[in-house]
C-alpha positions as CSV (number, residue, x, y, z in Angstrom):
1,M,95.3,142.7,96.8
2,V,98.2,142.3,99.2
3,H,100.8,140.5,97.1
4,Q,101.8,137.2,98.6
5,Q,105.4,137.5,97.3
6,H,105.7,140.9,98.8
7,I,104.6,139.6,102.2
8,A,106.8,136.6,101.9
9,T,109.8,138.7,101.1
10,R,109.2,141.2,103.9
11,L,108.6,138.4,106.5
12,Q,111.3,136.1,105.0
13,L,108.7,133.4,104.4
14,E,108.2,131.0,101.5
15,K,105.4,132.2,99.2
16,S,103.3,129.2,100.3
17,S,103.7,130.3,104.0
18,A,102.6,133.8,103.1
19,S,99.6,132.4,101.3
20,R,98.6,130.4,104.3
21,L,99.0,133.4,106.5
22,L,96.7,135.5,104.3
23,A,94.2,132.7,104.2
24,S,94.2,132.4,107.9
25,L,93.3,136.1,108.3
26,G,89.9,135.3,106.8
27,L,89.4,138.8,105.3
28,T,86.1,139.6,103.7
29,A,86.0,141.2,100.2
30,E,85.8,144.5,101.9
31,G,88.8,143.6,104.1
32,H,90.8,142.7,101.0
33,A,89.8,146.0,99.3
34,I,90.9,147.9,102.4
35,A,94.2,146.0,102.5
36,D,94.7,146.8,98.8
37,H,94.1,150.5,99.4
38,I,96.5,150.6,102.3
39,E,99.2,148.7,100.3
40,E,98.9,151.1,97.4
41,H,99.0,154.2,99.6
42,L,102.1,152.9,101.4
43,R,103.8,152.0,98.1
44,E,103.1,155.6,96.8
45,R,104.3,157.2,100.0
46,H,107.5,155.1,100.1
47,A,108.2,156.0,96.5
48,Q,107.8,159.7,97.3
49,I,110.1,159.5,100.3
50,L,112.7,157.4,98.4
51,A,112.6,159.9,95.5
52,R,113.9,162.6,97.8
53,L,117.1,160.6,98.6
54,D,120.1,160.8,96.3
55,D,121.8,157.6,95.1
56,S,124.4,157.5,97.9
57,E,121.6,158.0,100.5
58,R,119.6,155.2,99.0
59,A,122.6,152.9,99.0
60,A,123.3,153.8,102.7
61,L,119.7,153.2,103.6
62,A,119.8,149.8,101.9
63,I,122.9,148.8,103.9
64,G,121.4,150.2,107.1
65,I,118.1,148.3,106.7
66,S,119.9,145.1,105.9
67,A,122.0,145.5,109.0
68,L,118.9,146.2,111.1
69,A,117.1,143.2,109.7
70,R,120.1,141.0,110.5
71,A,120.4,142.3,114.0
72,M,116.7,141.8,114.6
73,R,116.9,138.2,113.3
74,E,119.9,137.5,115.6
75,T,118.2,139.1,118.6
76,T,115.1,137.0,118.0
77,A,117.2,133.8,117.6
78,H,119.0,134.6,120.8
79,A,115.7,135.3,122.7
80,D,114.3,132.0,121.3
81,R,117.4,130.1,122.6
82,E,117.1,131.8,126.0
83,T,113.4,131.0,126.2
84,A,114.1,127.4,125.3
85,R,116.9,127.2,127.8
86,H,114.7,128.7,130.5
87,S,111.8,126.3,129.7
88,R,114.2,123.3,129.9
89,G,115.4,124.5,133.3
90,Q,111.8,124.8,134.5
91,E,111.0,121.3,133.3
92,R,114.0,120.0,135.2
93,S,113.2,121.7,138.4
94,T,109.6,120.5,138.2
95,F,110.8,117.0,137.5
96,M,113.2,117.1,140.4
97,R,110.5,117.9,143.0
């Protein structure tokens, strides 16, 4: 089964939010089995890839991924602010007509 804590961590959600997300997908038993299979395959593949890196490369990767995640969050937050600002501007122009 796709572990809720794993999803929560990856999506930066509370575990309860991840649980609601999974429940909302409405997967059948077969769907859950497929998701489990995919998760296991990805876990094994990632372990194989990471095993080929030395300690300094793994440390650099961790720093790079953390920086990328931060930049993505900042970009998303900026886009959200721009969208909200644009929406407020549209509301004002509609109101002024």
